[in-house]
Backbone as JSON Lines, residues from 0, in Angstrom:
{"i":0,"aa":"X","n":[-0.82,-12.4,20.96],"ca":[-0.82,-10.97,21.23],"c":[-0.09,-10.23,20.11]}
{"i":1,"aa":"X","n":[-0.64,-9.12,19.68],"ca":[-0.03,-8.33,18.62],"c":[0.97,-7.34,19.23]}
{"i":2,"aa":"X","n":[2.18,-7.27,18.62],"ca":[3.21,-6.36,19.08],"c":[3.56,-5.37,17.98]}
{"i":3,"aa":"X","n":[4.21,-4.29,18.37],"ca":[4.83,-3.43,17.38],"c":[5.91,-4.2,16.63]}
{"i":4,"aa":"X","n":[6.17,-3.75,15.4],"ca":[7.33,-4.2,14.65],"c":[8.05,-2.95,14.16]}
{"i":5,"aa":"X","n":[9.37,-2.98,14.15],"ca":[10.14,-1.82,13.71],"c":[10.74,-2.09,12.35]}
{"i":6,"aa":"X","n":[10.76,-1.06,11.53],"ca":[11.42,-1.14,10.22],"c":[12.27,0.11,10.06]}
{"i":7,"aa":"X","n":[13.54,-0.08,9.69],"ca":[14.47,1.05,9.69],"c":[15.61,0.77,8.72]}
{"i":8,"aa":"X","n":[16.36,1.81,8.44],"ca":[17.58,1.7,7.65],"c":[18.65,2.54,8.31]}
{"i":9,"aa":"X","n":[19.85,1.99,8.44],"ca":[20.96,2.74,9.02],"c":[22.24,2.41,8.27]}
{"i":10,"aa":"X","n":[23.21,3.32,8.36],"ca":[24.53,3.07,7.79],"c":[25.35,2.22,8.75]}
{"i":11,"aa":"X","n":[26.55,1.85,8.33],"ca":[27.4,1.05,9.2],"c":[27.79,1.8,10.47]}
{"i":12,"aa":"X","n":[27.76,3.12,10.44],"ca":[28.02,3.91,11.65],"c":[26.72,4.42,12.29]}
{"i":13,"aa":"X","n":[25.61,3.72,12.0],"ca":[24.31,3.87,12.66],"c":[23.57,5.14,12.29]}
{"i":14,"aa":"X","n":[23.98,5.87,11.27],"ca":[23.26,7.07,10.84],"c":[21.94,6.66,10.19]}
{"i":15,"aa":"X","n":[20.87,7.4,10.54],"ca":[19.59,7.21,9.86],"c":[19.12,8.48,9.17]}
{"i":16,"aa":"X","n":[19.74,9.62,9.45],"ca":[19.3,10.86,8.82],"c":[20.34,11.95,8.9]}
{"i":17,"aa":"X","n":[20.22,12.92,7.99],"ca":[21.07,14.1,7.98],"c":[20.22,15.29,7.55]}
{"i":18,"aa":"X","n":[20.06,16.27,8.43],"ca":[19.25,17.43,8.09],"c":[17.82,17.09,7.74]}
{"i":19,"aa":"X","n":[17.26,16.11,8.46],"ca":[15.88,15.68,8.25],"c":[15.66,15.06,6.87]}
{"i":20,"aa":"X","n":[16.74,14.51,6.3],"ca":[16.66,13.82,5.02],"c":[17.41,12.5,5.1]}
{"i":21,"aa":"X","n":[17.13,11.62,4.15],"ca":[17.83,10.34,4.08],"c":[19.12,10.53,3.3]}
{"i":22,"aa":"X","n":[20.27,10.21,3.86],"ca":[21.55,10.48,3.18],"c":[21.98,9.39,2.21]}
{"i":23,"aa":"X","n":[21.06,8.73,1.57],"ca":[21.36,7.77,0.52],"c":[20.11,7.57,-0.33]}
{"i":24,"aa":"X","n":[20.29,6.94,-1.47],"ca":[19.15,6.68,-2.37],"c":[19.25,5.23,-2.84]}
{"i":25,"aa":"X","n":[18.36,4.39,-2.32],"ca":[18.37,2.96,-2.63],"c":[16.96,2.55,-3.05]}
{"i":26,"aa":"X","n":[16.64,2.65,-4.34],"ca":[15.27,2.35,-4.79],"c":[14.79,0.96,-4.4]}
{"i":27,"aa":"X","n":[15.67,-0.04,-4.41],"ca":[15.24,-1.39,-4.05],"c":[14.81,-1.46,-2.6]}
{"i":28,"aa":"X","n":[15.5,-0.71,-1.75],"ca":[15.12,-0.68,-0.33],"c":[13.81,0.06,-0.13]}
{"i":29,"aa":"X","n":[13.58,1.13,-0.91],"ca":[12.29,1.82,-0.85],"c":[11.15,0.85,-1.19]}
{"i":30,"aa":"X","n":[11.38,0.02,-2.21],"ca":[10.35,-0.95,-2.61],"c":[10.1,-1.97,-1.5]}
{"i":31,"aa":"X","n":[11.17,-2.37,-0.82],"ca":[11.03,-3.3,0.31],"c":[10.2,-2.67,1.42]}
{"i":32,"aa":"X","n":[10.49,-1.42,1.76],"ca":[9.73,-0.71,2.78],"c":[8.26,-0.63,2.39]}
{"i":33,"aa":"X","n":[8.0,-0.31,1.14],"ca":[6.61,-0.23,0.67],"c":[5.91,-1.57,0.76]}
{"i":34,"aa":"X","n":[6.6,-2.63,0.35],"ca":[6.0,-3.97,0.4],"c":[5.63,-4.36,1.83]}
{"i":35,"aa":"X","n":[6.49,-4.04,2.78],"ca":[6.27,-4.45,4.16],"c":[5.16,-3.64,4.84]}
{"i":36,"aa":"X","n":[5.08,-2.36,4.53],"ca":[4.18,-1.49,5.29],"c":[2.86,-1.18,4.6]}
{"i":37,"aa":"X","n":[2.78,-1.34,3.29],"ca":[1.56,-0.98,2.57],"c":[0.39,-1.82,3.05]}
{"i":38,"aa":"X","n":[-0.73,-1.15,3.29],"ca":[-1.91,-1.82,3.8],"c":[-1.9,-2.01,5.3]}
{"i":39,"aa":"X","n":[-0.83,-1.58,5.96],"ca":[-0.71,-1.72,7.41],"c":[-0.7,-0.35,8.07]}
{"i":40,"aa":"X","n":[-0.13,-0.25,9.27],"ca":[-0.16,0.97,10.05],"c":[1.26,1.45,10.28]}
{"i":41,"aa":"X","n":[1.52,2.72,10.05],"ca":[2.84,3.31,10.22],"c":[2.8,4.29,11.39]}
{"i":42,"aa":"X","n":[3.65,4.05,12.38],"ca":[3.77,4.93,13.54],"c":[5.03,5.77,13.38]}
{"i":43,"aa":"X","n":[4.92,7.07,13.56],"ca":[6.08,7.94,13.4],"c":[5.92,9.2,14.24]}
{"i":44,"aa":"X","n":[7.05,9.84,14.54],"ca":[7.04,11.12,15.22],"c":[6.67,12.25,14.29]}
{"i":45,"aa":"X","n":[6.41,13.4,14.9],"ca":[5.98,14.56,14.11],"c":[7.0,14.97,13.06]}
{"i":46,"aa":"X","n":[8.28,15.05,13.44],"ca":[9.29,15.49,12.51],"c":[9.44,14.53,11.34]}
{"i":47,"aa":"X","n":[9.3,13.25,11.61],"ca":[9.34,12.27,10.53],"c":[8.17,12.5,9.57]}
{"i":48,"aa":"X","n":[6.99,12.7,10.13],"ca":[5.81,12.96,9.31],"c":[6.0,14.22,8.47]}
{"i":49,"aa":"X","n":[6.54,15.27,9.08],"ca":[6.74,16.53,8.36],"c":[7.84,16.44,7.31]}
{"i":50,"aa":"X","n":[8.76,15.49,7.46],"ca":[9.84,15.35,6.49],"c":[9.38,14.72,5.18]}
{"i":51,"aa":"X","n":[8.2,14.11,5.2],"ca":[7.68,13.46,3.99],"c":[7.01,14.5,3.09]}
{"i":52,"aa":"X","n":[7.3,14.49,1.78],"ca":[6.63,15.44,0.88],"c":[5.13,15.22,0.83]}
{"i":53,"aa":"X","n":[4.73,13.95,0.96],"ca":[3.32,13.58,1.03],"c":[3.19,12.42,2.0]}
{"i":54,"aa":"X","n":[2.05,12.31,2.69],"ca":[1.87,11.17,3.59],"c":[1.99,9.85,2.85]}
{"i":55,"aa":"X","n":[2.53,8.84,3.53],"ca":[2.69,7.54,2.91],"c":[1.34,7.02,2.43]}
{"i":56,"aa":"X","n":[1.2,6.69,1.15],"ca":[-0.09,6.24,0.64],"c":[-0.4,4.81,1.08]}
{"i":57,"aa":"X","n":[-1.7,4.52,1.14],"ca":[-2.19,3.17,1.43],"c":[-1.69,2.63,2.77]}
{"i":58,"aa":"X","n":[-1.49,3.53,3.72],"ca":[-1.13,3.16,5.08],"c":[-1.82,4.1,6.04]}
{"i":59,"aa":"X","n":[-2.42,3.55,7.09],"ca":[-2.93,4.41,8.14],"c":[-1.74,4.93,8.95]}
{"i":60,"aa":"X","n":[-1.77,6.23,9.27],"ca":[-0.65,6.88,9.95],"c":[-1.02,7.21,11.4]}
{"i":61,"aa":"X","n":[-0.16,6.82,12.33],"ca":[-0.3,7.18,13.74],"c":[0.85,8.11,14.07]}
{"i":62,"aa":"X","n":[0.55,9.37,14.35],"ca":[1.56,10.39,14.53],"c":[1.69,10.73,16.02]}
{"i":63,"aa":"X","n":[2.93,10.78,16.5],"ca":[3.19,11.13,17.88],"c":[3.66,12.58,17.97]}
{"i":64,"aa":"X","n":[2.97,13.39,18.77],"ca":[3.37,14.78,18.97],"c":[2.76,15.31,20.25]}
{"i":65,"aa":"X","n":[3.49,16.2,20.92],"ca":[2.94,16.88,22.1],"c":[2.03,18.03,21.71]}
{"i":66,"aa":"X","n":[2.09,18.44,20.43],"ca":[1.36,19.63,19.99],"c":[0.53,19.3,18.74]}
{"i":67,"aa":"X","n":[-0.56,18.56,18.9],"ca":[-1.35,18.15,17.74],"c":[-1.93,19.31,16.95]}
{"i":68,"aa":"X","n":[-2.41,20.34,17.66],"ca":[-3.01,21.47,16.94],"c":[-1.98,22.23,16.11]}
{"i":69,"aa":"X","n":[-0.77,22.31,16.62],"ca":[0.3,22.96,15.87],"c":[0.58,22.19,14.58]}
{"i":70,"aa":"X","n":[0.61,20.87,14.67],"ca":[0.82,20.05,13.48],"c":[-0.3,20.23,12.48]}
{"i":71,"aa":"X","n":[-1.53,20.21,12.95],"ca":[-2.69,20.34,12.07],"c":[-2.68,21.68,11.34]}
{"i":72,"aa":"X","n":[-2.39,22.75,12.09],"ca":[-2.39,24.09,11.49],"c":[-1.23,24.28,10.52]}
{"i":73,"aa":"X","n":[-0.13,23.52,10.71],"ca":[1.04,23.69,9.83],"c":[0.86,23.03,8.47]}
{"i":74,"aa":"X","n":[-0.17,22.17,8.34],"ca":[-0.37,21.45,7.08],"c":[-1.81,21.6,6.58]}
{"i":75,"aa":"X","n":[-2.28,22.84,6.35],"ca":[-3.67,23.02,5.92],"c":[-3.95,22.36,4.57]}
{"i":76,"aa":"X","n":[-2.93,22.32,3.69],"ca":[-3.14,21.69,2.39],"c":[-3.39,20.21,2.5]}
{"i":77,"aa":"X","n":[-2.91,19.6,3.59],"ca":[-3.12,18.17,3.83],"c":[-4.41,17.94,4.61]}
{"i":78,"aa":"X","n":[-4.52,18.54,5.78],"ca":[-5.65,18.26,6.65],"c":[-6.95,18.85,6.12]}
{"i":79,"aa":"X","n":[-6.85,19.78,5.16],"ca":[-8.06,20.28,4.52],"c":[-8.79,19.22,3.72]}
{"i":80,"aa":"X","n":[-8.1,18.12,3.39],"ca":[-8.72,17.02,2.66],"c":[-9.3,15.95,3.58]}
{"i":81,"aa":"X","n":[-9.26,16.24,4.89],"ca":[-9.72,15.28,5.88],"c":[-10.85,15.87,6.7]}
{"i":82,"aa":"X","n":[-11.64,14.99,7.29],"ca":[-12.6,15.42,8.3],"c":[-12.15,14.86,9.64]}
{"i":83,"aa":"X","n":[-12.41,15.62,10.68],"ca":[-11.89,15.3,12.0],"c":[-12.97,14.71,12.89]}
{"i":84,"aa":"X","n":[-12.58,13.65,13.62],"ca":[-13.46,13.04,14.61],"c":[-12.83,13.27,15.98]}
{"i":85,"aa":"X","n":[-13.56,13.9,16.88],"ca":[-12.99,14.18,18.2],"c":[-14.12,14.45,19.19]}
{"i":86,"aa":"X","n":[-13.74,14.36,20.46],"ca":[-14.65,14.75,21.53],"c":[-15.66,13.69,21.92]}
{"i":87,"aa":"X","n":[-16.31,13.95,23.03],"ca":[-17.38,13.09,23.5],"c":[-16.92,11.69,23.84]}
{"i":88,"aa":"X","n":[-17.83,10.75,23.73],"ca":[-17.53,9.38,24.11],"c":[-16.55,8.71,23.15]}
{"i":89,"aa":"X","n":[-16.45,9.24,21.95],"ca":[-15.55,8.62,20.97],"c":[-14.09,8.95,21.25]}
{"i":90,"aa":"X","n":[-13.83,9.9,22.16],"ca":[-12.46,10.29,22.47],"c":[-12.16,9.87,23.91]}
{"i":91,"aa":"X","n":[-11.42,8.77,24.06],"ca":[-11.12,8.23,25.37],"c":[-9.72,8.6,25.85]}
{"i":92,"aa":"X","n":[-8.88,9.13,24.95],"ca":[-7.5,9.41,25.31],"c":[-7.19,10.88,25.07]}
{"i":93,"aa":"X","n":[-6.5,11.51,26.01],"ca":[-6.15,12.91,25.89],"c":[-5.28,13.15,24.67]}
{"i":94,"aa":"X","n":[-5.59,14.22,23.93],"ca":[-4.84,14.63,22.75],"c":[-4.84,13.57,21.64]}
{"i":95,"aa":"X","n":[-5.91,12.84,21.53],"ca":[-6.05,11.9,20.42],"c":[-7.0,12.5,19.4]}
{"i":96,"aa":"X","n":[-6.58,12.55,18.14],"ca":[-7.4,13.06,17.05],"c":[-7.42,12.03,15.93]}
{"i":97,"aa":"X","n":[-8.54,11.91,15.29],"ca":[-8.72,10.93,14.22],"c":[-9.22,11.66,12.99]}
{"i":98,"aa":"X","n":[-8.47,11.51,11.89],"ca":[-8.83,12.15,10.63],"c":[-9.07,11.09,9.56]}
{"i":99,"aa":"X","n":[-10.16,11.25,8.82],"ca":[-10.44,10.36,7.69],"c":[-10.56,11.21,6.43]}
{"i":100,"aa":"X","n":[-10.14,10.62,5.32],"ca":[-10.23,11.33,4.05],"c":[-11.69,11.63,3.71]}
{"i":101,"aa":"X","n":[-11.92,12.81,3.17],"ca":[-13.28,13.19,2.78],"c":[-13.84,12.24,1.74]}
{"i":102,"aa":"X","n":[-12.95,11.7,0.9],"ca":[-13.41,10.76,-0.13],"c":[-13.68,9.37,0.43]}
{"i":103,"aa":"X","n":[-13.43,9.17,1.74],"ca":[-13.81,7.92,2.38],"c":[-12.77,6.82,2.34]}
{"i":104,"aa":"X","n":[-11.55,7.08,1.86],"ca":[-10.5,6.06,1.8],"c":[-9.93,5.85,3.19]}
{"i":105,"aa":"X","n":[-10.34,4.77,3.87],"ca":[-9.92,4.54,5.25],"c":[-8.46,4.13,5.36]}
{"i":106,"aa":"X","n":[-7.84,3.69,4.27],"ca":[-6.41,3.37,4.31],"c":[-5.55,4.62,4.44]}
{"i":107,"aa":"X","n":[-6.16,5.79,4.34],"ca":[-5.43,7.05,4.46],"c":[-5.66,7.73,5.82]}
{"i":108,"aa":"X","n":[-6.32,7.04,6.74],"ca":[-6.62,7.63,8.05],"c":[-5.37,8.11,8.76]}
{"i":109,"aa":"X","n":[-5.5,9.18,9.5],"ca":[-4.42,9.71,10.33],"c":[-4.93,9.81,11.77]}
{"i":110,"aa":"X","n":[-4.18,9.22,12.7],"ca":[-4.45,9.35,14.12],"c":[-3.31,10.13,14.75]}
{"i":111,"aa":"X","n":[-3.6,11.0,15.7],"ca":[-2.57,11.76,16.39],"c":[-2.65,11.46,17.88]}
{"i":112,"aa":"X","n":[-1.5,11.07,18.44],"ca":[-1.39,10.74,19.86],"c":[-0.3,11.58,20.5]}
{"i":113,"aa":"X","n":[-0.39,11.77,21.81],"ca":[0.67,12.5,22.5],"c":[1.62,11.57,23.24]}
{"i":114,"aa":"X","n":[1.4,10.26,23.15],"ca":[2.27,9.32,23.85],"c":[2.19,7.95,23.19]}
{"i":115,"aa":"X","n":[3.32,7.3,23.07],"ca":[3.34,5.93,22.55],"c":[2.56,4.99,23.45]}
{"i":116,"aa":"X","n":[2.49,5.31,24.74],"ca":[1.76,4.46,25.67],"c":[0.28,4.35,25.33]}
{"i":117,"aa":"X","n":[-0.23,5.29,24.55],"ca":[-1.65,5.3,24.22],"c":[-1.96,4.55,22.92]}
{"i":118,"aa":"X","n":[-0.92,4.02,22.28],"ca":[-1.11,3.22,21.08],"c":[-0.98,1.75,21.47]}
{"i":119,"aa":"X","n":[-2.04,1.0,21.34],"ca":[-2.07,-0.4,21.74],"c":[-2.15,-1.28,20.5]}
{"i":120,"aa":"X","n":[-1.07,-1.99,20.15],"ca":[-1.08,-2.81,18.92],"c":[-2.21,-3.83,18.89]}
{"i":121,"aa":"X","n":[-2.6,-4.32,20.06],"ca":[-3.65,-5.35,20.08],"c":[-5.01,-4.8,19.65]}
{"i":122,"aa":"X","n":[-5.15,-3.48,19.57],"ca":[-6.41,-2.89,19.11],"c":[-6.56,-2.96,17.6]}
{"i":123,"aa":"X","n":[-5.48,-3.33,16.89],"ca":[-5.49,-3.32,15.43],"c":[-5.34,-4.74,14.89]}
{"i":124,"aa":"X","n":[-6.01,-5.01,13.8],"ca":[-5.87,-6.3,13.15],"c":[-4.7,-6.32,12.17]}
{"i":125,"aa":"X","n":[-4.27,-5.14,11.72],"ca":[-3.13,-5.06,10.8],"c":[-1.82,-4.95,11.58]}
{"i":126,"aa":"X","n":[-0.71,-5.14,10.86],"ca":[0.6,-4.98,11.47],"c":[0.83,-3.5,11.79]}
{"i":127,"aa":"X","n":[1.5,-3.24,12.93],"ca":[1.79,-1.87,13.35],"c":[3.31,-1.69,13.32]}
{"i":128,"aa":"X","n":[3.78,-0.88,12.35],"ca":[5.21,-0.7,12.14],"c":[5.69,0.63,12.72]}
{"i":129,"aa":"X","n":[6.75,0.58,13.51],"ca":[7.43,1.77,13.98],"c":[8.38,2.23,12.88]}
{"i":130,"aa":"X","n":[8.21,3.49,12.42],"ca":[8.94,3.98,11.24],"c":[9.85,5.18,11.55]}
{"i":131,"aa":"X","n":[10.07,5.52,12.81],"ca":[10.97,6.62,13.14],"c":[10.24,7.78,13.78]}
{"i":132,"aa":"X","n":[11.02,8.8,14.22],"ca":[12.47,8.92,14.14],"c":[13.21,8.3,15.31]}
{"i":133,"aa":"X","n":[14.39,8.83,15.61],"ca":[15.31,8.21,16.54],"c":[14.71,8.03,17.93]}
{"i":134,"aa":"X","n":[14.05,9.05,18.46],"ca":[13.48,8.94,19.8],"c":[12.34,7.93,19.83]}
{"i":135,"aa":"X","n":[11.55,7.89,18.78],"ca":[10.45,6.92,18.73],"c":[11.01,5.51,18.65]}
{"i":136,"aa":"X","n":[12.04,5.31,17.85],"ca":[12.69,3.99,17.82],"c":[13.19,3.61,19.2]}
{"i":137,"aa":"X","n":[13.89,4.52,19.87],"ca":[14.46,4.21,21.18],"c":[13.39,3.83,22.19]}
{"i":138,"aa":"X","n":[12.27,4.52,22.15],"ca":[11.2,4.23,23.09],"c":[10.46,2.94,22.74]}
{"i":139,"aa":"X","n":[10.3,2.69,21.46],"ca":[9.45,1.58,21.03],"c":[10.18,0.24,20.95]}
{"i":140,"aa":"X","n":[11.49,0.24,20.77],"ca":[12.19,-1.01,20.51],"c":[11.93,-2.09,21.56]}
{"i":141,"aa":"X","n":[11.93,-1.78,22.86],"ca":[11.65,-2.85,23.83],"c":[10.27,-3.47,23.66]}
{"i":142,"aa":"X","n":[9.36,-2.76,23.03],"ca":[7.99,-3.25,22.86],"c":[7.78,-3.95,21.52]}
{"i":143,"aa":"X","n":[8.82,-3.96,20.67],"ca":[8.7,-4.55,19.33],"c":[9.06,-6.03,19.37]}
{"i":144,"aa":"X","n":[8.3,-6.83,18.65],"ca":[8.61,-8.25,18.54],"c":[9.67,-8.5,17.48]}
{"i":145,"aa":"X","n":[9.7,-7.65,16.44],"ca":[10.6,-7.86,15.31],"c":[11.2,-6.53,14.87]}
{"i":146,"aa":"X","n":[12.39,-6.62,14.3],"ca":[13.06,-5.48,13.7],"c":[13.53,-5.89,12.31]}
{"i":147,"aa":"X","n":[13.09,-5.13,11.29],"ca":[13.56,-5.33,9.92],"c":[14.49,-4.16,9.62]}
{"i":148,"aa":"X","n":[15.78,-4.47,9.55],"ca":[16.81,-3.44,9.5],"c":[17.63,-3.53,8.22]}
{"i":149,"aa":"X","n":[17.58,-2.46,7.44],"ca":[18.47,-2.34,6.29],"c":[19.77,-1.7,6.76]}
{"i":150,"aa":"X","n":[20.87,-2.34,6.45],"ca":[22.19,-1.8,6.78],"c":[22.86,-1.36,5.49]}
{"i":151,"aa":"X","n":[23.08,-0.06,5.36],"ca":[23.75,0.51,4.19],"c":[25.25,0.3,4.38]}
{"i":152,"aa":"X","n":[25.88,-0.31,3.4],"ca":[27.26,-0.78,3.55],"c":[28.29,0.33,3.33]}
{"i":153,"aa":"X","n":[28.16,1.37,4.1],"ca":[29.16,2.43,4.1],"c":[28.94,3.33,5.3]}
{"i":154,"aa":"X","n":[29.95,4.11,5.63],"ca":[29.83,5.13,6.66],"c":[29.38,6.43,6.0]}
{"i":155,"aa":"X","n":[28.44,7.12,6.64],"ca":[27.95,8.38,6.11],"c":[27.9,9.4,7.23]}
{"i":156,"aa":"X","n":[27.93,10.67,6.86],"ca":[27.77,11.73,7.84],"c":[26.28,11.92,8.14]}
{"i":157,"aa":"X","n":[25.99,12.19,9.39],"ca":[24.6,12.41,9.76],"c":[24.47,13.01,11.14]}
{"i":158,"aa":"X","n":[23.24,13.38,11.48],"ca":[22.99,13.97,12.79],"c":[21.95,13.19,13.59]}
{"i":159,"aa":"X","n":[21.47,12.08,13.03],"ca":[20.48,11.25,13.7],"c":[20.9,9.8,13.59]}
{"i":160,"aa":"X","n":[20.81,9.07,14.72],"ca":[21.39,7.75,14.78],"c":[20.39,6.72,15.31]}
{"i":161,"aa":"X","n":[20.53,5.48,14.83],"ca":[19.66,4.41,15.3],"c":[20.13,3.97,16.68]}
{"i":162,"aa":"X","n":[19.19,3.76,17.61],"ca":[19.57,3.44,18.99],"c":[20.12,2.02,19.12]}
{"i":163,"aa":"X","n":[20.87,1.74,20.18],"ca":[21.34,0.37,20.43],"c":[20.16,-0.58,20.62]}
{"i":164,"aa":"X","n":[20.3,-1.77,20.1],"ca":[19.24,-2.78,20.23],"c":[19.81,-4.18,20.39]}
{"i":165,"aa":"X","n":[21.11,-4.33,20.15],"ca":[21.71,-5.66,20.01],"c":[21.62,-6.51,21.27]}
{"i":166,"aa":"X","n":[21.53,-5.88,22.44],"ca":[21.47,-6.67,23.67],"c":[20.11,-7.32,23.86]}
{"i":167,"aa":"X","n":[19.09,-6.83,23.15],"ca":[17.73,-7.35,23.32],"c":[17.28,-8.22,22.16]}
{"i":168,"aa":"X","n":[17.84,-7.99,20.97],"ca":[17.4,-8.69,19.76],"c":[18.45,-9.68,19.28]}
{"i":169,"aa":"X","n":[17.98,-10.74,18.62],"ca":[18.88,-11.71,18.01],"c":[18.58,-11.81,16.52]}
{"i":170,"aa":"X","n":[19.62,-11.97,15.73],"ca":[19.46,-12.08,14.28],"c":[18.89,-13.45,13.94]}
{"i":171,"aa":"X","n":[17.79,-13.47,13.17],"ca":[17.17,-14.74,12.78],"c":[17.25,-15.0,11.29]}
{"i":172,"aa":"X","n":[17.5,-13.94,10.48],"ca":[17.49,-14.14,9.04],"c":[18.15,-12.98,8.32]}
{"i":173,"aa":"X","n":[18.94,-13.28,7.31],"ca":[19.39,-12.26,6.36],"c":[18.49,-12.36,5.14]}
{"i":174,"aa":"X","n":[17.66,-11.36,4.93],"ca":[16.63,-11.43,3.9],"c":[17.21,-11.13,2.52]}
{"i":175,"aa":"X","n":[18.09,-10.12,2.45],"ca":[18.73,-9.77,1.19],"c":[20.17,-9.34,1.45]}
{"i":176,"aa":"X","n":[21.02,-9.57,0.45],"ca":[22.4,-9.1,0.53],"c":[22.79,-8.57,-0.84]}
{"i":177,"aa":"X","n":[22.91,-7.25,-0.93],"ca":[23.26,-6.58,-2.17],"c":[24.6,-5.88,-2.0]}
{"i":178,"aa":"X","n":[25.24,-5.46,-3.09],"ca":[26.53,-4.76,-2.96],"c":[26.47,-3.52,-2.08]}
{"i":179,"aa":"X","n":[25.34,-2.8,-2.11],"ca":[25.24,-1.54,-1.37],"c":[24.56,-1.66,-0.01]}
{"i":180,"aa":"X","n":[23.8,-2.72,0.21],"ca":[23.06,-2.85,1.46],"c":[22.66,-4.3,1.7]}
{"i":181,"aa":"X","n":[22.24,-4.56,2.93],"ca":[21.66,-5.86,3.27],"c":[20.47,-5.63,4.18]}
{"i":182,"aa":"X","n":[19.51,-6.54,4.14],"ca":[18.31,-6.44,4.97],"c":[18.33,-7.6,5.95]}
{"i":183,"aa":"X","n":[18.26,-7.26,7.24],"ca":[18.35,-8.24,8.31],"c":[17.05,-8.27,9.11]}
{"i":184,"aa":"X","n":[16.69,-9.46,9.54],"ca":[15.5,-9.64,10.38],"c":[15.96,-10.07,11.77]}
{"i":185,"aa":"X","n":[15.64,-9.24,12.75],"ca":[15.95,-9.53,14.15],"c":[14.65,-9.82,14.9]}
{"i":186,"aa":"X","n":[14.76,-10.62,15.95],"ca":[13.6,-10.9,16.79],"c":[13.94,-10.59,18.25]}
{"i":187,"aa":"X","n":[12.99,-9.97,18.92],"ca":[13.15,-9.6,20.32],"c":[13.06,-10.85,21.18]}
{"i":188,"aa":"X","n":[14.04,-11.03,22.06],"ca":[14.03,-12.21,22.94],"c":[12.88,-12.14,23.93]}
{"i":189,"aa":"X","n":[12.52,-10.94,24.37],"ca":[11.44,-10.78,25.36],"c":[10.6,-9.56,24.99]}
{"i":190,"aa":"X","n":[9.8,-9.63,23.93],"ca":[9.03,-8.45,23.5],"c":[8.05,-7.98,24.57]}
{"i":191,"aa":"X","n":[7.97,-6.66,24.7],"ca":[7.0,-6.08,25.61],"c":[7.46,-6.01,27.05]}
{"i":192,"aa":"X","n":[8.7,-6.47,27.34],"ca":[9.15,-6.49,28.73],"c":[9.77,-5.18,29.17]}
{"i":193,"aa":"X","n":[9.99,-4.26,28.21],"ca":[10.6,-2.97,28.57],"c":[9.7,-1.84,28.18]}
{"i":194,"aa":"X","n":[10.23,-0.62,28.27],"ca":[9.47,0.56,27.86],"c":[8.62,1.08,28.99]}
{"i":195,"aa":"X","n":[7.48,1.67,28.61],"ca":[6.6,2.28,29.59],"c":[6.96,3.72,29.82]}
{"i":196,"aa":"X","n":[6.38,4.28,30.86],"ca":[6.65,5.69,31.14],"c":[5.85,6.57,30.21]}
{"i":197,"aa":"X","n":[6.17,7.83,30.22],"ca":[5.4,8.79,29.44],"c":[6.32,9.65,28.58]}
{"i":198,"aa":"X","n":[7.32,8.99,27.94],"ca":[8.14,9.72,27.0],"c":[7.34,9.97,25.74]}
{"i":199,"aa":"X","n":[7.46,11.16,25.18],"ca":[6.59,11.56,24.08],"c":[7.42,11.9,22.87]}
{"i":200,"aa":"X","n":[7.12,11.23,21.75],"ca":[7.99,11.33,20.61],"c":[7.76,12.54,19.74]}
{"i":201,"aa":"X","n":[8.82,13.28,19.47],"ca":[8.79,14.39,18.52],"c":[9.88,14.23,17.48]}
{"i":202,"aa":"X","n":[10.93,13.45,17.81],"ca":[12.11,13.42,16.96],"c":[11.8,12.82,15.61]}
{"i":203,"aa":"X","n":[12.57,13.21,14.6],"ca":[12.25,12.81,13.25],"c":[13.36,12.14,12.49]}
{"i":204,"aa":"X","n":[13.38,12.39,11.18],"ca":[14.22,11.79,10.17],"c":[13.72,10.37,9.85]}
{"i":205,"aa":"X","n":[12.85,10.3,8.92],"ca":[12.27,9.03,8.55],"c":[13.32,8.16,7.88]}
{"i":206,"aa":"X","n":[13.22,6.87,8.07],"ca":[14.16,5.96,7.45],"c":[13.91,5.85,5.97]}
{"i":207,"aa":"X","n":[12.68,5.63,5.6],"ca":[12.33,5.49,4.2],"c":[10.96,6.11,3.97]}
{"i":208,"aa":"X","n":[10.61,6.31,2.73],"ca":[9.26,6.69,2.36],"c":[8.95,6.13,1.01]}
{"i":209,"aa":"X","n":[7.74,5.64,0.82],"ca":[7.37,5.08,-0.47],"c":[5.89,5.28,-0.71]}
């Protein structure tokens, strides 16, 4: 069975964002994020998506928002390059929209959902990565099989924090250890046993972008 996987970066005091921006600059970690997610699927909340100067390239994006039309209208320069598929038998879920690039690059597809419950990892052959923000992480973590967590080795000021996960996940590997950060791989002891409900993600502050 295919599960969500989470990828994130936090400081030692669990900060992941400040003012809808990343409060550090670690090029090596950006490259790691790109390596892990490129060619796969990135799930994120609306604010995380809006915090990016450009959509993550070479990744299909699944965006969570209660107000899809508001998001679409706020980014005409982006969605003007896409064609929209909606309605009829092809639309089985409320507030689901599917956009494909006019030039036909399917790796740039954007899907919009109003609930994480409507995203089923088993429907995809590629890896499905949870990429933020804080509320989406909190809702998705019980459903994730793995967590790839960069820990920035300092305390920073911020307004967005990574949710608790330690009671559910166990550390299985330290992937990298650098003077400024380390990358840890955690595995869920019982993936898919939590979550549910109809919490709808809007919160933002993306962990990384590449």
